[in-house]
C-alpha positions as CSV (number, residue, x, y, z in Angstrom):
1,M,49.1,184.9,52.2
2,R,45.5,184.8,54.0
3,A,44.0,184.9,50.4
4,H,45.7,181.8,49.4
5,V,44.4,179.6,52.4
6,L,40.7,180.0,52.0
7,P,40.7,178.8,48.4
8,S,42.9,176.0,49.2
9,L,40.4,174.7,52.1
10,L,37.4,175.1,49.6
11,V,39.1,173.0,47.1
12,L,39.8,170.3,49.7
13,S,36.3,170.3,50.9
14,L,35.0,169.9,47.6
15,L,37.3,166.8,46.7
16,V,36.2,165.1,49.9
17,S,32.5,165.4,49.3
18,A,33.0,164.3,45.6
19,S,34.8,161.1,46.9
20,L,32.2,160.3,49.5
21,A,29.6,160.6,46.6
22,A,31.4,158.3,44.3
23,C,31.6,155.6,47.2
24,G,28.2,156.0,48.6
25,D,27.2,152.2,47.5
26,D,30.0,150.6,49.6
27,F,28.7,152.5,52.9
28,K,25.1,150.9,52.7
29,E,24.3,148.4,55.6
30,T,25.0,144.7,54.4
31,K,21.7,142.5,54.7
32,R,22.2,139.4,57.0
33,G,20.2,136.2,57.2
34,Q,18.7,134.8,60.5
35,V,18.7,131.2,61.4
36,Q,16.0,129.4,63.1
37,V,16.1,125.8,64.4
38,R,12.7,124.1,65.0
39,V,11.8,120.9,66.7
40,G,8.1,120.4,66.1
41,D,6.5,123.7,67.3
42,T,9.5,124.5,69.6
43,V,11.9,127.0,68.4
44,V,15.4,126.2,69.7
45,N,17.5,129.4,70.6
46,T,20.6,127.7,72.2
47,F,19.9,124.1,73.5
48,L,16.9,121.6,73.7
49,D,16.4,118.1,75.4
50,L,15.4,115.9,72.7
51,A,13.9,112.8,74.1
52,F,13.3,109.7,72.0
53,D,10.1,107.4,72.6
54,A,10.5,104.1,74.3
55,R,11.5,101.4,72.0
56,A,12.2,97.5,72.5
57,V,14.6,95.5,70.6
58,G,13.2,94.8,67.1
59,D,10.5,97.7,67.2
60,P,10.1,100.1,64.3
61,P,12.4,103.2,64.5
62,D,11.3,106.4,66.4
63,V,12.0,109.5,64.0
64,K,12.5,112.8,65.4
65,I,12.5,115.7,62.7
66,F,14.6,119.2,63.3
67,Q,14.3,121.9,60.7
68,I,17.0,124.8,60.0
69,Q,15.5,127.9,58.2
70,N,16.7,131.4,57.1
71,V,13.8,133.2,58.4
72,A,15.4,136.5,56.8
73,E,13.6,138.3,53.7
74,E,17.1,139.1,52.4
75,G,20.6,138.0,53.1
76,D,22.2,134.3,53.1
77,I,22.9,132.6,56.2
78,T,25.8,129.7,56.2
79,I,25.3,126.6,58.5
80,N,29.0,126.0,59.2
81,E,28.4,122.5,60.8
82,I,25.8,120.0,61.6
83,K,27.1,117.2,63.6
84,L,25.9,114.2,65.5
85,V,28.0,113.1,68.5
86,T,27.1,110.0,70.0
87,Q,28.5,106.6,71.0
88,S,25.3,104.6,70.4
89,P,25.1,102.6,67.0
90,W,21.3,102.9,67.1
91,I,21.2,106.9,66.6
92,T,21.6,107.8,63.1
93,I,21.1,111.3,61.3
94,H,19.7,111.9,57.8
95,H,19.3,114.6,55.2
96,G,17.2,113.4,52.3
97,S,19.5,111.6,50.2
98,E,22.7,112.9,51.4
99,Q,24.8,111.0,53.6
100,P,26.7,112.2,56.5
101,T,30.5,111.4,57.0
102,C,31.1,109.3,60.0
103,D,34.1,108.6,62.1
104,A,34.6,107.4,65.7
105,G,31.0,108.3,67.1
106,T,30.9,111.6,65.0
107,C,28.7,112.2,61.8
108,S,28.6,115.4,60.0
109,F,27.5,117.1,57.0
110,P,29.3,119.7,54.8
111,P,28.6,123.5,55.3
112,L,25.2,124.5,53.8
113,V,24.3,128.1,52.6
114,L,20.6,129.0,53.1
115,A,19.1,131.6,50.9
116,P,16.4,134.0,52.4
117,N,13.3,131.6,53.6
118,R,15.0,128.5,52.4
119,L,14.3,125.5,54.8
120,E,16.1,122.1,55.4
121,Q,14.8,119.2,57.2
122,F,17.1,116.6,59.0
123,D,15.7,113.2,60.6
124,L,17.2,111.5,63.7
125,N,16.3,107.8,63.7
126,Y,16.5,105.7,67.0
127,K,16.2,102.0,66.2
128,L,17.4,99.1,68.7
129,D,18.6,96.1,67.3
130,D,20.3,95.1,70.4
131,A,20.0,95.1,74.3
132,D,23.0,97.4,74.7
133,L,22.2,101.1,74.2
134,G,25.9,101.9,73.8
135,C,25.4,105.4,74.9
136,G,28.7,105.4,76.7
137,E,29.8,107.5,79.8
138,V,27.4,110.2,80.7
139,P,29.1,113.6,80.9
140,V,29.0,115.4,84.0
141,G,25.7,117.5,84.5
142,Q,23.9,115.6,82.0
143,P,21.0,113.2,83.0
144,A,21.5,109.3,83.3
145,D,19.5,108.9,79.9
146,W,21.9,111.1,78.0
147,C,23.0,109.6,74.6
148,G,24.7,112.1,72.6
149,T,24.1,115.5,71.0
150,V,23.5,117.3,67.6
151,E,25.6,120.5,67.4
152,I,24.6,123.2,64.9
153,R,27.0,126.1,64.0
154,T,26.0,128.9,61.9
155,S,27.0,132.3,60.8
156,D,24.3,134.0,62.4
157,L,26.0,136.1,65.2
158,D,23.0,136.1,67.4
159,A,22.8,132.1,67.4
160,P,26.4,130.8,66.4
161,K,25.7,127.4,68.2
162,I,22.5,125.4,68.7
163,T,22.7,122.0,70.6
164,L,20.2,119.2,71.0
165,N,20.8,116.9,73.7
166,L,19.8,113.4,72.9
167,R,17.9,111.3,75.7
168,V,17.2,107.6,75.3
169,P,14.9,106.0,77.9
170,S,16.6,103.1,79.7
171,L,16.2,99.7,77.9
172,G,13.6,97.4,79.1
173,G,11.3,99.1,81.4
174,A,10.7,98.4,84.8
175,L,9.0,95.4,86.1
176,Q,6.4,95.6,89.1
177,V,4.3,92.7,90.2
178,C,1.7,93.6,93.0
179,L,-1.0,91.0,94.6
180,E,-4.4,92.3,95.1
181,T,-3.7,93.1,98.8
182,G,-1.5,96.0,97.4
183,E,1.9,94.2,98.2
184,C,4.5,94.7,95.5
185,S,7.8,93.0,95.4
186,S,10.1,90.8,93.4
187,Q,9.3,88.0,96.1
188,L,5.7,87.6,97.0
189,N,3.7,85.0,99.0
190,M,-0.1,84.1,97.6
191,N,-2.1,82.0,100.1
192,F,-5.3,79.9,99.4
193,N,-7.3,78.5,102.1
194,S,-7.2,74.6,102.2
195,A,-10.2,73.2,100.2
196,V,-11.6,69.8,99.5
197,V,-13.3,68.5,96.4
198,G,-16.6,70.4,95.7
199,D,-15.6,73.4,97.5
200,T,-16.2,76.8,95.6
201,P,-13.2,77.9,93.6
202,Q,-10.9,80.4,95.1
203,E,-9.6,83.2,93.1
204,R,-6.3,85.4,93.7
205,R,-5.3,88.4,91.5
206,F,-1.9,89.8,90.6
207,T,-1.0,92.6,88.4
208,V,2.0,92.9,85.9
209,Q,3.0,96.7,85.3
210,N,5.5,98.5,83.4
211,V,6.5,101.4,86.0
212,G,9.9,102.3,83.7
213,S,10.0,104.9,81.0
214,N,10.5,102.4,78.3
215,V,8.5,99.6,76.7
216,L,8.9,96.4,78.8
217,R,8.5,93.0,77.2
218,I,7.2,90.3,79.1
219,K,9.1,87.1,78.1
220,D,7.5,84.2,80.0
221,I,5.3,83.7,83.0
222,E,6.9,80.2,84.2
223,N,4.2,78.1,86.0
224,T,5.6,75.3,88.4
225,L,2.5,74.8,90.4
226,T,1.4,71.3,91.4
227,P,-0.7,69.3,91.2
228,V,-1.3,71.1,87.6
229,A,-5.0,70.3,87.5
230,D,-5.7,72.1,90.4
231,F,-4.7,75.6,89.6
232,T,-5.7,77.8,86.5
233,L,-4.2,81.1,85.3
234,T,-6.3,83.3,83.2
235,A,-5.6,86.9,81.7
236,D,-6.5,88.9,78.5
237,V,-3.0,88.3,77.2
238,S,-0.3,85.5,77.1
239,A,3.4,85.6,77.2
240,P,5.2,86.8,75.2
241,F,3.9,90.4,75.1
242,T,5.0,94.1,75.7
243,L,4.0,96.8,77.9
244,T,4.3,100.5,77.1
245,P,5.3,102.8,80.1
246,N,2.4,102.5,82.9
247,A,0.7,100.0,81.1
248,M,-0.7,97.1,83.3
249,E,-2.2,93.7,82.9
250,E,-4.2,91.6,85.5
251,F,-3.9,87.9,85.9
252,V,-6.2,85.5,87.8
253,L,-5.2,82.3,89.7
254,T,-7.9,80.0,90.5
255,F,-7.6,77.3,92.8
256,E,-10.0,74.3,92.6
257,P,-8.9,70.8,94.1
258,Q,-9.6,68.0,91.8
259,S,-8.7,65.3,94.5
260,N,-8.3,65.3,98.4
261,G,-5.1,65.2,100.2
262,A,-2.8,66.5,97.7
263,T,0.6,68.1,98.3
264,Y,0.8,71.6,96.8
265,S,4.0,73.2,95.8
266,G,5.5,75.7,93.2
267,S,5.3,79.1,92.1
268,L,4.7,81.7,89.4
269,V,7.7,83.6,88.0
270,V,7.2,86.7,85.7
271,K,10.3,87.0,83.7
272,S,11.1,90.3,81.6
273,D,13.7,92.1,79.7
274,A,14.1,94.6,82.5
275,A,17.8,95.8,82.8
276,V,17.3,95.8,86.7
277,A,15.1,93.0,88.7
278,P,14.1,91.5,85.4
279,S,11.8,88.8,87.2
280,S,9.2,88.5,90.1
281,T,8.5,85.3,91.9
282,I,5.1,84.5,93.4
283,S,5.3,81.6,95.8
284,V,1.7,79.8,96.2
285,M,0.8,78.1,99.3
286,V,-2.4,76.2,100.2
287,G,-3.7,76.1,103.6
288,N,-0.4,77.1,105.6
289,A,-1.9,79.5,107.4
290,N,-4.7,77.3,108.3
291,A,-3.2,73.8,108.3
292,A,-4.9,70.6,109.7
293,R,-4.4,70.1,113.5
294,I,-5.0,66.8,115.1
295,E,-6.4,66.5,118.5
296,V,-6.5,62.9,120.0
297,N,-8.8,62.0,123.1
298,P,-8.2,60.5,125.4
299,A,-4.6,60.8,125.7
300,S,-4.1,57.3,126.8
301,L,-6.3,54.1,127.1
302,T,-6.2,51.8,130.2
303,F,-7.9,48.3,129.9
304,S,-8.3,47.1,133.5
305,N,-9.5,43.6,135.1
306,V,-9.8,42.0,131.5
307,N,-8.9,38.6,131.6
308,P,-8.7,35.8,128.9
309,P,-10.7,34.9,127.2
310,D,-12.5,38.2,127.6
311,S,-12.2,41.2,125.2
312,L,-12.8,45.1,125.8
313,T,-13.0,47.6,123.3
314,K,-12.4,51.4,123.9
315,E,-13.2,54.4,121.7
316,L,-10.5,56.9,120.6
317,S,-11.6,60.1,119.0
318,V,-9.3,61.9,116.3
319,S,-10.3,65.3,115.4
320,N,-9.3,67.9,112.9
321,I,-9.3,71.2,114.8
322,G,-7.7,73.5,112.3
323,G,-10.6,75.7,111.9
324,A,-13.1,76.5,109.3
325,T,-10.5,76.8,106.4
326,A,-8.3,73.9,107.6
327,A,-6.8,71.4,105.4
328,P,-8.3,67.8,105.4
329,L,-6.3,65.6,108.1
330,L,-4.7,62.6,106.7
331,V,-3.9,60.1,109.6
332,D,-2.0,56.8,109.7
333,F,-2.1,54.4,112.7
334,A,0.6,51.9,113.8
335,L,1.1,49.8,116.9
336,E,4.6,49.6,118.8
337,P,5.9,46.9,119.1
338,S,4.5,46.1,115.8
339,N,4.1,42.4,116.7
340,I,2.1,42.7,119.7
341,G,-1.1,40.8,119.2
342,V,-3.6,41.8,122.1
343,F,-4.2,45.2,120.8
344,A,-6.3,45.7,117.3
345,V,-7.3,49.2,116.0
346,F,-10.3,49.6,113.7
347,D,-12.5,52.5,112.1
348,A,-15.9,53.1,112.9
349,S,-17.2,50.7,110.1
350,G,-15.0,47.8,111.6
351,S,-12.1,48.1,109.1
352,P,-8.9,47.5,110.3
353,L,-6.4,50.1,111.0
354,A,-3.6,48.6,113.0
355,G,-3.0,45.2,114.6
356,P,-2.6,41.6,113.7
357,A,-4.7,42.1,110.4
358,C,-2.4,44.8,108.9
359,D,0.9,43.6,110.5
360,V,1.6,40.7,107.5
361,A,3.9,41.4,104.3
362,T,0.6,42.3,102.3
363,P,-2.0,43.8,104.2
364,P,-5.5,42.9,103.4
365,S,-7.5,45.4,101.0
366,T,-9.8,46.1,104.1
367,C,-6.7,47.7,106.0
368,T,-7.2,51.5,105.8
369,N,-3.8,52.9,104.7
370,Q,-4.7,56.5,105.4
371,L,-8.0,57.9,107.1
372,L,-9.0,61.4,105.8
373,I,-10.7,63.6,108.4
374,P,-12.2,66.8,107.0
375,R,-11.9,70.0,108.7
376,E,-14.0,70.6,112.1
377,N,-14.7,66.8,112.0
378,S,-14.0,63.7,114.2
379,H,-13.4,60.3,113.6
380,A,-14.1,57.4,116.1
381,V,-11.2,54.8,116.5
382,Q,-12.0,51.5,118.1
383,V,-9.2,49.9,120.2
384,A,-9.7,46.3,121.2
385,Y,-7.7,44.5,123.9
386,T,-7.9,40.8,123.8
387,P,-5.3,39.3,126.4
388,T,-3.8,36.0,126.2
389,S,-2.6,36.0,129.9
390,T,-3.3,38.1,133.0
391,N,0.2,39.8,133.2
392,P,0.1,43.6,132.2
393,V,0.8,44.4,128.8
394,T,1.9,47.9,127.4
395,A,2.1,49.2,124.1
396,T,1.9,52.5,122.0
397,L,-0.4,53.5,119.5
398,R,1.3,55.7,117.0
399,V,-1.0,58.4,115.2
400,T,0.9,59.9,112.4
401,S,-0.7,62.9,110.4
402,N,-0.1,66.1,108.1
403,D,-0.2,68.4,111.1
404,S,3.1,70.2,111.0
405,N,2.9,71.1,114.4
406,T,2.3,67.7,115.8
407,P,3.0,65.2,113.3
408,I,3.1,62.4,115.5
409,V,0.9,61.6,118.7
410,E,1.5,58.7,120.8
411,V,-1.2,57.1,122.7
412,P,-0.1,54.6,125.6
413,L,-2.1,51.6,125.8
414,T,-2.1,49.4,129.0
415,G,-3.9,46.1,129.5
416,G,-4.3,43.5,132.5
417,S,-5.3,43.6,135.9
418,G,-4.2,44.6,139.3
419,F,-2.1,47.9,138.5
420,G,-2.5,51.6,138.5
421,M,-2.8,53.6,135.5
422,L,-2.5,57.5,135.4
423,V,-4.2,59.0,132.2
424,S,-4.3,62.4,131.2
425,D,-7.4,64.0,129.7
426,L,-5.4,65.9,127.3
427,N,-2.8,64.4,124.9
428,S,-1.5,68.0,124.2
429,L,-1.1,71.6,125.3
430,D,-1.0,74.1,122.5
431,W,-0.3,77.9,122.8
432,L,-1.5,79.7,119.6
433,N,-0.1,83.3,119.2
434,P,0.6,84.1,122.8
435,A,0.7,87.8,123.9
436,L,4.3,89.1,125.3
437,G,4.9,89.1,128.6
438,T,1.4,87.7,129.9
439,P,1.1,84.2,131.4
440,E,-1.4,81.9,129.7
441,S,-2.4,78.7,131.6
442,K,-3.8,75.4,130.4
443,T,-5.4,72.8,132.7
444,L,-5.0,69.4,132.6
445,T,-6.5,66.5,134.7
446,L,-4.8,63.3,135.7
447,T,-6.8,60.2,136.5
448,N,-6.0,57.0,137.9
449,E,-7.8,54.5,135.6
450,G,-6.2,51.6,137.1
451,T,-7.2,49.1,140.0
452,V,-4.7,50.0,142.5
453,A,-3.4,53.2,143.7
454,V,-0.8,55.3,141.9
455,T,1.5,58.0,143.1
456,I,3.0,60.9,141.2
457,D,6.4,61.8,142.5
458,D,8.0,64.0,140.0
459,V,7.8,65.9,136.6
460,R,10.3,66.2,133.7
461,T,10.1,68.8,131.2
462,N,11.6,68.5,127.9
463,I,10.5,71.6,125.8
464,A,13.1,73.2,123.3
465,P,14.5,75.6,123.1
466,N,13.7,76.9,126.5
467,D,11.7,75.0,129.2
468,T,12.1,77.6,131.9
469,L,9.4,79.7,130.5
470,F,6.9,76.9,131.4
471,T,5.6,76.2,135.1
472,L,3.5,74.0,136.8
473,S,0.9,74.6,139.6
474,V,2.0,71.4,141.5
475,D,5.4,70.6,142.7
476,F,5.1,66.7,142.7
477,A,8.7,66.1,143.8
478,A,8.2,68.2,146.9
479,T,4.6,67.1,147.5
480,P,3.8,63.5,145.9
481,V,0.1,62.9,145.1
482,T,-1.4,59.5,145.4
483,L,-4.5,58.8,143.5
484,N,-6.8,55.9,144.2
485,P,-8.6,54.2,141.5
486,T,-10.7,56.6,139.6
487,E,-9.4,59.6,141.7
488,S,-8.5,62.8,139.6
489,T,-6.1,65.8,140.1
490,S,-5.8,69.0,138.3
491,V,-2.7,70.7,137.0
492,D,-2.1,74.1,135.3
493,V,0.7,74.6,133.1
494,T,1.6,78.1,132.4
495,F,3.4,79.6,129.5
496,T,5.0,83.3,129.7
497,R,6.2,84.5,126.6
498,D,9.4,86.4,127.0
499,A,9.1,90.2,126.6
500,N,12.0,90.3,124.4
501,D,10.5,87.7,121.7
502,A,8.5,90.5,119.8
503,A,10.4,90.0,116.7
504,V,11.6,86.4,116.7
505,Q,8.1,84.8,117.5
506,Q,10.1,81.8,119.1
507,L,8.5,78.4,118.4
508,F,8.5,75.7,121.2
509,S,7.7,71.8,121.3
510,G,8.4,69.0,123.5
511,D,6.6,67.4,126.2
512,V,6.0,67.2,130.0
513,A,6.2,63.8,131.8
514,F,4.6,63.0,135.0
515,L,6.4,60.3,136.8
516,H,4.5,57.6,139.0
517,N,4.8,54.1,140.0
518,G,1.8,53.0,137.8
519,A,1.9,51.1,134.5
520,G,4.4,52.6,132.1
521,G,6.1,54.8,134.8
522,E,5.3,58.0,133.1
523,T,2.4,59.8,131.5
524,L,3.4,62.2,128.6
525,V,1.6,65.5,127.5
526,Y,3.0,67.1,124.4
527,V,3.7,70.9,124.4
528,A,3.7,73.4,121.4
529,V,3.8,77.2,120.9
530,T,3.0,78.2,117.6
531,Y,2.1,81.5,115.5
532,N,0.2,82.0,112.3
């Protein structure tokens, strides 16, 4: 029996060997293709963020190219799917003359077999025809500028899926307007010093920059400045124009007055197509920080011992004390009551400013309607008193100007004989930029310019919003002061700025009235606290 087993095993072994030899070709390794996706010089293994360049509505398209290649020497590769998924109508995919099949935000091509070394090119076009990018809701984990994907599925076991994430810069870029001081904002203030005709032109610069990641279109620079002839805006470009990301243009606004005494107003508004904060406003001001400021001396005029038919003229000085860059001071004069005939006001040349010659329905051409006083200058005004009786007469010379702090100054006028007249050497007390918590005093002198004694017996303060911050060095109610003719007394008025006023910079205005038994019954001194 053992003799029969060995030959059987030998026969079986020979049969298996023969069978394997016959099937040898079927057991050889199958050659496989190898896919490679490239965007420019970048090889994409699994995914890549593909960012389109900035575009504005109507610009030529931005084209991004990606290539799919079978880089194997032998063996085919199958591209099972090439699919563009995006909600934006402005991104399209192209493969030569072949058109994709599109439906509900998805465009795809049919499967594609690549022989060894074969390469196919696909184009992605981004062209804006509307301000709405239409990218839809951004998936969780994707950046804010995500706008879709290109999905490539292949038969390559080492690269079965490759994804291109499409990114689109926000439309319209981002507008930034800056003054030459370095201040950048959507609300800016540009200040010019006050000037008169013939002064050197003043220039102020500002820049318009695109600080976004997309093209910015400057649609307009709206100019509402008046008077138009006094301002000139120059630049190397004119609206409308476009700015690429980080690009900047400089503008120069020149102020050169063509007439004196003009009222200035208006602004420059830079308008763009930025999605957020599309405009920036530059408010232009002239002389606000150094406005005209009036000073009238003396604070009152007394004409004593003048009997008809005599006449007496006294001088009043009106000054513009706003400083070296102040606006011209524009002054008008009026007498109250307007029908009083014993006082008349003239300028230095003798032309009437107020009084009988100007109180008719049509004032003569010699009446000056508005007196212009340049910065750091004074003008002498003559006030004449011509009584018609020996009775005391009182009136008020109202001086109106473009001083925003003290637009009206009232100068008491008294004429006659045999009365006391209390006069202050200062018509107003002004505190400019007072320090916190530090008392600051101003001294004024009260003089009896009448012909009989006058007694000061009280003081009334009327200063808004809080007159308790002002104190006087003399309590006239407790200790009345009598002044004989030509005698004087000094009074210190002290203002202490509240320590809690740091942020508010509270403005104060009003008057201090010294009550007495002389002509008029009271002598007013105006008070103001201001900041610049």
